[in-house]
MDAnalysis code that builds the backbone (N, CA, C; Angstrom):
import MDAnalysis as mda
import numpy as np

u = mda.Universe.empty(474, n_residues=158, atom_resindex=np.repeat(np.arange(158), 3), trajectory=True)
u.add_TopologyAttr("name", ["N", "CA", "C"] * 158)
u.add_TopologyAttr("resid", np.arange(1, 159))
u.add_TopologyAttr("resname", ["MET", "SER", "TYR", "ILE", "LYS", "ASP", "ILE", "ARG", "ASP", "LYS", "VAL", "SER", "ASP", "ASP", "TRP", "LEU", "ILE", "LEU", "ASN", "ALA", "SER", "ALA", "VAL", "VAL", "ILE", "VAL", "ASN", "ASP", "LYS", "ASN", "GLN", "ILE", "LEU", "LEU", "GLN", "LYS", "ARG", "ALA", "ASP", "ASN", "GLY", "LEU", "TRP", "GLY", "LEU", "PRO", "GLY", "GLY", "LEU", "LEU", "GLU", "LEU", "GLU", "ASP", "SER", "ILE", "SER", "GLN", "CYS", "ALA", "ILE", "ARG", "GLU", "VAL", "LYS", "GLU", "GLU", "THR", "ASN", "LEU", "ASP", "ILE", "GLU", "LEU", "SER", "ARG", "PHE", "ILE", "GLY", "VAL", "PHE", "ASN", "ASN", "PRO", "PHE", "MET", "ARG", "TRP", "ARG", "GLN", "ARG", "ASP", "CYS", "ALA", "ARG", "VAL", "ILE", "SER", "TYR", "ALA", "PHE", "LEU", "GLY", "LYS", "VAL", "ILE", "GLY", "SER", "SER", "LEU", "LYS", "VAL", "ASN", "ASP", "HIS", "GLU", "SER", "LEU", "GLU", "LEU", "ARG", "TYR", "PHE", "ASN", "TYR", "TYR", "ASP", "LEU", "PRO", "ILE", "ILE", "HIS", "SER", "ILE", "ASP", "THR", "LEU", "GLU", "ILE", "ILE", "GLN", "ALA", "TYR", "TYR", "HIS", "ASN", "GLN", "PHE", "GLY", "TYR", "ILE", "GLU", "GLY", "GLU", "LEU", "TYR", "HIS", "GLY"])
u.atoms.positions = np.array([
    [0.852, -1.188, 0.000],
    [0.000, 0.000, 0.000],
    [0.888, 1.238, 0.000],
    [0.475, 2.256, -0.713],
    [1.259, 3.485, -0.748],
    [0.968, 4.339, 0.494],
    [1.940, 5.128, 0.852],
    [1.814, 6.032, 1.989],
    [0.616, 6.966, 1.813],
    [0.458, 7.512, 0.627],
    [-0.627, 8.470, 0.372],
    [-1.978, 7.781, 0.540],
    [-2.131, 6.600, -0.029],
    [-3.401, 5.878, 0.112],
    [-3.646, 5.526, 1.583],
    [-2.611, 5.099, 2.269],
    [-2.728, 4.744, 3.678],
    [-3.179, 5.954, 4.511],
    [-2.572, 7.079, 4.279],
    [-2.933, 8.290, 5.037],
    [-4.342, 8.738, 4.684],
    [-4.692, 8.641, 3.397],
    [-6.036, 9.010, 2.953],
    [-7.084, 8.122, 3.612],
    [-6.794, 6.842, 3.759],
    [-7.722, 5.923, 4.427],
    [-7.958, 6.339, 5.878],
    [-6.959, 6.938, 6.510],
    [-7.067, 7.340, 7.914],
    [-7.760, 8.683, 8.104],
    [-7.530, 9.614, 7.186],
    [-8.082, 10.967, 7.373],
    [-9.245, 11.277, 6.443],
    [-9.620, 10.321, 5.631],
    [-10.722, 10.482, 4.697],
    [-10.429, 11.635, 3.752],
    [-11.367, 12.600, 3.644],
    [-11.157, 13.700, 2.699],
    [-10.712, 14.991, 3.386],
    [-10.169, 14.886, 4.608],
    [-9.609, 16.066, 5.272],
    [-8.409, 16.574, 4.485],
    [-8.132, 17.849, 4.640],
    [-6.991, 18.475, 3.980],
    [-5.687, 17.899, 4.508],
    [-4.731, 17.746, 3.613],
    [-3.393, 17.259, 3.946],
    [-2.356, 18.234, 3.408],
    [-1.156, 18.160, 3.961],
    [0.008, 18.786, 3.353],
    [0.862, 17.647, 2.829],
    [1.163, 17.684, 1.528],
    [1.931, 16.627, 0.887],
    [3.154, 17.208, 0.197],
    [4.199, 16.417, 0.112],
    [5.413, 16.796, -0.600],
    [5.448, 16.086, -1.943],
    [5.971, 16.779, -2.938],
    [6.023, 16.223, -4.287],
    [7.320, 16.651, -4.964],
    [7.609, 15.982, -6.057],
    [8.710, 16.393, -6.913],
    [8.152, 16.646, -8.304],
    [8.847, 17.492, -9.041],
    [8.505, 17.752, -10.435],
    [9.813, 17.921, -11.192],
    [9.831, 17.478, -12.436],
    [11.058, 17.523, -13.208],
    [10.823, 18.216, -14.541],
    [11.660, 19.200, -14.819],
    [11.681, 19.871, -16.107],
    [12.664, 19.107, -16.984],
    [12.164, 18.595, -18.094],
    [12.996, 17.900, -19.079],
    [12.830, 18.657, -20.390],
    [13.943, 19.059, -20.982],
    [13.886, 19.813, -22.233],
    [14.596, 19.040, -23.337],
    [14.150, 19.270, -24.562],
    [14.815, 18.657, -25.712],
    [15.837, 19.647, -26.277],
    [16.442, 19.306, -27.404],
    [17.488, 20.158, -27.985],
    [16.947, 21.464, -28.558],
    [15.624, 21.624, -28.643],
    [15.005, 22.879, -29.085],
    [14.554, 23.723, -27.900],
    [14.939, 23.291, -26.684],
    [14.546, 23.940, -25.431],
    [13.031, 23.921, -25.225],
    [12.382, 22.907, -25.770],
    [10.968, 22.676, -25.509],
    [10.866, 21.832, -24.243],
    [9.791, 22.029, -23.510],
    [9.616, 21.384, -22.209],
    [8.654, 20.194, -22.341],
    [9.012, 19.093, -21.697],
    [8.176, 17.891, -21.741],
    [7.027, 18.021, -20.746],
    [5.812, 17.803, -21.255],
    [4.627, 17.805, -20.412],
    [3.858, 16.511, -20.602],
    [3.110, 16.147, -19.570],
    [2.242, 14.981, -19.640],
    [0.792, 15.445, -19.538],
    [-0.055, 14.884, -20.375],
    [-1.490, 15.129, -20.259],
    [-2.006, 14.160, -19.210],
    [-2.541, 14.712, -18.132],
    [-2.948, 13.918, -16.976],
    [-4.277, 13.205, -17.231],
    [-4.365, 11.970, -16.789],
    [-5.594, 11.189, -16.944],
    [-6.687, 11.655, -15.988],
    [-6.308, 12.237, -14.840],
    [-7.321, 12.590, -13.840],
    [-8.121, 13.835, -14.194],
    [-7.519, 14.775, -14.961],
    [-8.268, 15.996, -15.279],
    [-8.106, 16.451, -16.734],
    [-7.323, 15.743, -17.515],
    [-7.145, 16.087, -18.924],
    [-6.285, 17.305, -19.167],
    [-5.679, 17.852, -18.119],
    [-4.814, 19.017, -18.260],
    [-3.352, 18.576, -18.258],
    [-2.465, 19.515, -18.502],
    [-1.055, 19.202, -18.689],
    [-0.231, 19.588, -17.471],
    [0.807, 18.796, -17.218],
    [1.718, 19.073, -16.111],
    [3.086, 18.487, -16.370],
    [3.987, 18.744, -15.463],
    [5.335, 18.188, -15.537],
    [5.345, 16.764, -15.017],
    [6.253, 15.941, -15.497],
    [6.422, 14.632, -14.872],
    [6.818, 14.813, -13.403],
    [6.272, 13.990, -12.556],
    [6.574, 14.076, -11.130],
    [5.440, 13.479, -10.336],
    [5.553, 13.572, -9.024],
    [4.500, 13.016, -8.205],
    [4.798, 13.129, -6.728],
    [3.967, 12.470, -5.955],
    [4.011, 12.593, -4.502],
    [5.079, 11.707, -3.877],
    [5.677, 12.233, -2.845],
    [6.727, 11.552, -2.099],
    [6.153, 10.395, -1.293],
    [6.786, 9.237, -1.412],
    [6.452, 8.081, -0.575],
    [7.427, 8.037, 0.597],
    [7.092, 7.312, 1.645],
    [7.913, 7.259, 2.854],
    [9.355, 6.826, 2.590],
    [9.546, 5.903, 1.672],
    [10.894, 5.392, 1.424],
    [11.727, 6.279, 0.506],
    [11.141, 7.320, -0.065],
    [11.815, 8.191, -1.024],
    [12.555, 9.344, -0.369],
    [13.664, 9.735, -0.961],
    [14.174, 11.087, -0.777],
    [13.488, 11.920, -1.867],
    [13.604, 13.215, -1.797],
    [12.984, 14.062, -2.822],
    [13.568, 13.743, -4.201],
    [14.881, 13.594, -4.284],
    [15.492, 13.308, -5.587],
    [15.119, 11.903, -6.073],
    [15.051, 10.922, -5.178],
    [14.614, 9.576, -5.577],
    [13.184, 9.604, -6.093],
    [12.342, 10.387, -5.445],
    [10.950, 10.535, -5.882],
    [10.905, 11.088, -7.304],
    [11.706, 12.110, -7.581],
    [11.723, 12.725, -8.908],
    [12.121, 11.704, -9.973],
    [13.188, 10.979, -9.733],
    [13.683, 9.998, -10.695],
    [12.676, 8.859, -10.869],
    [12.111, 8.363, -9.777],
    [11.122, 7.279, -9.827],
    [9.878, 7.695, -10.601],
    [9.352, 8.873, -10.288],
    [8.116, 9.326, -10.941],
    [8.317, 9.542, -12.441],
    [9.449, 10.098, -12.843],
    [9.705, 10.282, -14.273],
    [9.736, 8.930, -14.971],
    [10.404, 7.951, -14.374],
    [10.460, 6.614, -14.974],
    [9.062, 6.004, -15.062],
    [8.282, 6.104, -13.976],
    [6.934, 5.530, -13.968],
    [6.039, 6.153, -15.032],
    [6.157, 7.468, -15.240],
    [5.229, 8.170, -16.123],
    [5.694, 8.250, -17.571],
    [7.011, 8.313, -17.803],
    [7.521, 8.582, -19.149],
    [8.406, 7.485, -19.713],
    [8.796, 6.531, -18.886],
    [9.734, 5.468, -19.233],
    [11.176, 5.968, -19.364],
    [11.424, 7.254, -19.148],
    [12.766, 7.808, -19.315],
    [13.622, 7.585, -18.077],
    [14.892, 7.286, -18.306],
    [15.892, 7.275, -17.243],
    [16.533, 8.659, -17.247],
    [16.590, 9.277, -16.080],
    [17.138, 10.629, -16.004],
    [18.152, 10.725, -14.876],
    [18.942, 11.790, -14.951],
    [19.726, 12.232, -13.814],
    [19.322, 13.671, -13.558],
    [19.364, 14.060, -12.307],
    [18.991, 15.420, -11.951],
    [20.220, 16.302, -12.076],
    [20.106, 17.362, -12.871],
    [21.271, 18.199, -13.135],
    [21.267, 19.515, -12.369],
    [20.093, 19.940, -11.902],
    [20.032, 21.203, -11.167],
    [18.745, 21.270, -10.362],
    [18.835, 21.877, -9.196],
    [17.654, 22.145, -8.373],
    [17.085, 23.490, -8.802],
    [15.807, 23.524, -9.125],
    [15.165, 24.770, -9.567],
    [14.594, 25.535, -8.388],
    [13.951, 24.842, -7.447],
    [13.390, 25.528, -6.293],
    [12.239, 24.777, -5.655],
    [11.665, 25.413, -4.644],
    [10.525, 24.871, -3.910],
    [9.314, 25.740, -4.229],
    [8.190, 25.097, -4.527],
    [6.995, 25.802, -4.965],
    [5.794, 25.299, -4.174],
    [4.818, 26.165, -4.001],
    [3.667, 25.879, -3.159],
    [2.382, 25.912, -3.973],
    [1.580, 24.884, -3.794],
    [0.236, 24.879, -4.353],
    [-0.728, 24.763, -3.168],
    [-1.338, 25.867, -2.758],
    [-2.190, 25.832, -1.565],
    [-3.493, 25.054, -1.756],
    [-3.845, 24.759, -3.017],
    [-5.096, 24.049, -3.260],
    [-4.937, 23.125, -4.461],
    [-4.513, 21.908, -4.204],
    [-4.425, 20.895, -5.255],
    [-5.584, 19.932, -5.074],
    [-6.255, 19.669, -6.173],
    [-7.398, 18.763, -6.110],
    [-7.311, 17.764, -7.248],
    [-7.482, 16.512, -6.932],
    [-7.596, 15.469, -7.924],
    [-8.628, 14.479, -7.413],
    [-9.168, 13.741, -8.337],
    [-10.341, 12.930, -8.049],
    [-11.447, 13.846, -7.483],
    [-12.451, 13.294, -6.896],
    [-13.578, 14.116, -6.420],
    [-13.263, 14.913, -5.157],
    [-12.723, 14.253, -4.133],
    [-12.598, 14.921, -2.845],
    [-11.180, 14.928, -2.294],
    [-10.212, 14.588, -3.092],
    [-8.836, 14.481, -2.624],
    [-8.159, 15.850, -2.745],
    [-8.105, 16.592, -1.648],
    [-7.566, 17.942, -1.645],
    [-6.361, 18.022, -0.720],
    [-5.369, 18.792, -1.156],
    [-4.162, 18.924, -0.351],
    [-3.433, 20.212, -0.700],
    [-2.639, 20.660, 0.247],
    [-1.631, 21.677, -0.028],
    [-0.381, 20.893, -0.413],
    [0.169, 21.183, -1.584],
    [1.303, 20.422, -2.079],
    [2.532, 21.323, -2.147],
    [3.607, 20.860, -1.529],
    [4.896, 21.524, -1.598],
    [5.712, 20.754, -2.627],
    [6.067, 21.418, -3.732],
    [6.765, 20.756, -4.834],
    [8.223, 21.178, -4.889],
    [9.097, 20.190, -5.010],
    [10.526, 20.386, -5.166],
    [10.847, 20.127, -6.628],
    [11.355, 21.139, -7.319],
    [11.526, 21.043, -8.765],
    [13.002, 20.928, -9.148],
    [13.231, 20.092, -10.157],
    [14.576, 19.827, -10.660],
    [14.598, 19.940, -12.175],
    [15.776, 20.203, -12.698],
    [16.033, 20.046, -14.120],
    [16.601, 18.649, -14.302],
    [16.036, 17.895, -15.225],
    [16.487, 16.524, -15.451],
    [17.079, 16.359, -16.833],
    [18.078, 15.499, -16.915],
    [18.721, 15.180, -18.186],
    [18.449, 13.719, -18.502],
    [17.952, 13.456, -19.704],
    [17.659, 12.088, -20.133],
    [18.980, 11.358, -20.358],
    [19.116, 10.186, -19.735],
    [20.334, 9.382, -19.895],
    [20.044, 8.002, -20.480],
    [18.770, 7.698, -20.720],
    [18.466, 6.407, -21.311],
    [16.995, 6.169, -21.515],
    [16.699, 5.128, -22.262],
    [15.366, 4.640, -22.572],
    [14.678, 5.553, -23.581],
    [13.441, 5.225, -23.926],
    [12.710, 6.013, -24.913],
    [11.394, 6.501, -24.313],
    [10.966, 7.641, -24.788],
    [9.753, 8.288, -24.283],
    [8.513, 7.510, -24.693],
    [7.682, 7.179, -23.694],
    [6.378, 6.563, -23.967],
    [5.511, 6.705, -22.724],
    [4.210, 6.756, -22.922],
    [3.279, 6.737, -21.800],
    [3.474, 5.399, -21.112],
    [3.765, 5.456, -19.825],
    [4.209, 4.262, -19.121],
    [3.303, 3.875, -17.960],
    [2.220, 4.616, -17.745],
    [1.333, 4.293, -16.621],
    [-0.082, 4.783, -16.906],
    [-0.978, 4.523, -15.977],
    [-2.386, 4.910, -16.126],
    [-2.641, 6.378, -15.774],
    [-1.627, 7.092, -15.271],
    [-1.799, 8.498, -14.877],
    [-1.643, 9.455, -16.050],
    [-1.100, 8.981, -17.160],
    [-0.808, 9.847, -18.299],
    [-1.596, 9.418, -19.526],
    [-2.103, 10.409, -20.263],
    [-2.781, 10.139, -21.524],
    [-1.866, 10.373, -22.716],
    [-0.942, 11.336, -22.557],
    [-0.082, 11.729, -23.666],
    [1.141, 12.425, -23.099],
    [2.247, 12.345, -23.825],
    [3.471, 13.052, -23.497],
    [3.892, 13.835, -24.737],
    [4.262, 15.115, -24.523],
    [4.626, 15.935, -25.672],
    [5.512, 17.091, -25.222],
    [6.415, 17.501, -26.105],
    [7.253, 18.680, -25.856],
    [6.553, 19.923, -26.386],
    [6.663, 21.036, -25.612],
    [6.025, 22.301, -25.973],
    [7.023, 23.445, -25.886],
    [6.850, 24.421, -26.777],
    [7.545, 25.700, -26.655],
    [6.880, 26.505, -25.550],
    [7.636, 27.401, -24.944],
    [7.076, 28.219, -23.865],
    [5.858, 29.008, -24.335],
    [5.921, 29.569, -25.533],
    [4.826, 30.416, -26.007],
    [3.629, 29.622, -26.521],
    [3.740, 28.319, -26.563],
    [2.650, 27.467, -27.033],
    [2.187, 26.482, -25.970],
    [2.372, 26.815, -24.708],
    [1.986, 25.901, -23.629],
    [0.477, 25.673, -23.619],
    [0.045, 24.463, -23.353],
    [-1.389, 24.193, -23.163],
    [-1.805, 24.682, -21.775],
    [-3.046, 24.467, -21.413],
    [-3.500, 24.830, -20.066],
    [-2.803, 23.923, -19.064],
    [-2.132, 24.552, -18.102],
    [-1.363, 23.833, -17.090],
    [-2.266, 23.585, -15.893],
    [-2.170, 22.394, -15.306],
    [-3.137, 21.951, -14.307],
    [-2.995, 22.611, -12.940],
    [-1.845, 23.182, -12.601],
    [-1.720, 23.741, -11.251],
    [-0.785, 24.938, -11.238],
    [-0.988, 25.807, -10.255],
    [-0.210, 27.028, -10.142],
    [1.260, 26.736, -9.885],
    [1.565, 25.740, -9.070],
    [2.977, 25.445, -8.797],
    [3.683, 24.939, -10.048],
    [3.012, 24.150, -10.862],
    [3.611, 23.670, -12.103],
    [3.905, 24.828, -13.044],
    [2.976, 25.748, -13.188],
    [3.207, 26.925, -14.028],
    [4.375, 27.747, -13.493],
    [4.448, 27.927, -12.190],
    [5.556, 28.683, -11.597],
    [6.897, 27.984, -11.805],
    [6.923, 26.665, -11.768],
    [8.156, 25.916, -12.027],
    [8.614, 26.149, -13.464],
    [7.692, 26.058, -14.399],
    [8.021, 26.290, -15.809],
    [8.552, 27.706, -15.996],
    [7.883, 28.686, -15.409],
    [8.340, 30.074, -15.522],
    [9.719, 30.251, -14.890],
    [9.948, 29.624, -13.749],
    [11.249, 29.734, -13.081],
    [12.349, 29.118, -13.942],
    [12.078, 28.001, -14.578],
    [13.074, 27.396, -15.461],
    [13.454, 28.371, -16.566],
    [12.465, 28.898, -17.271],
    [12.760, 29.806, -18.385],
    [13.401, 31.099, -17.893],
    [12.991, 31.589, -16.742],
    [13.616, 32.794, -16.177],
    [15.082, 32.526, -15.860],
    [15.369, 31.402, -15.196],
    [16.755, 31.059, -14.852],
    [17.593, 30.827, -16.097],
    [16.969, 30.313, -17.135],
    [17.676, 29.996, -18.370],
    [17.958, 31.254, -19.191],
    [16.985, 32.172, -19.255],
    [17.089, 33.304, -20.172],
    [16.941, 34.669, -19.506],
    [16.497, 34.718, -18.252],
    [16.367, 35.989, -17.553],
    [15.092, 36.749, -17.854],
    [14.207, 36.178, -18.612],
    [12.946, 36.854, -18.925],
    [11.848, 35.843, -19.201],
    [10.641, 36.338, -19.107],
    [9.457, 35.576, -19.488],
    [8.644, 36.490, -20.403],
    [8.249, 35.989, -21.533],
    [7.445, 36.762, -22.475],
    [8.032, 38.143, -22.724],
    [9.354, 38.231, -22.827],
    [10.003, 39.490, -23.167],
    [10.192, 40.448, -22.025],
    [9.715, 40.114, -20.825],
    [9.880, 40.993, -19.676],
    [10.573, 40.249, -18.566],
    [11.163, 40.985, -17.653],
    [11.784, 40.352, -16.497],
    [10.727, 39.664, -15.672],
    [11.070, 38.532, -15.135],
    [10.160, 37.766, -14.298],
    [10.362, 38.195, -12.846],
    [9.290, 38.567, -12.188],
    [9.363, 39.031, -10.802],
    [8.568, 38.106, -9.887],
    [8.805, 36.800, -9.989],
    [8.032, 35.814, -9.258],
    [8.411, 35.614, -7.911],
])
């Protein structure tokens, strides 16, 4: 049984604070890899919730493999981001603290690898689809800001 399911069984639909990881993976065109989520049909970064046996970095690497089939190494820490209201399924609500990394692909091939993803695709910053959560959008903006010093032609003041 997973830690999250176990805790959910104990607290029902009460609010929780959960830790998560998210990974920015870019291709040679500096496009960002996103997954279309099965739970809400919106797009997000590969990543997921921390289990008891995980470190934050282990969680990031494990979740990317589970969702995308890619083997990665983490090349840089991007930051810590807060989503005060994350909701999935009908009543599963939590405040999620996300630890974001830049990941480099070191093996395997990209494919939908689990039931949580409908599609995987690389996007340009200016052509992003609707992103499922505020912390994910902030992670993407922070990556591009750190990489280029601007977002949409202006300085990012996040």
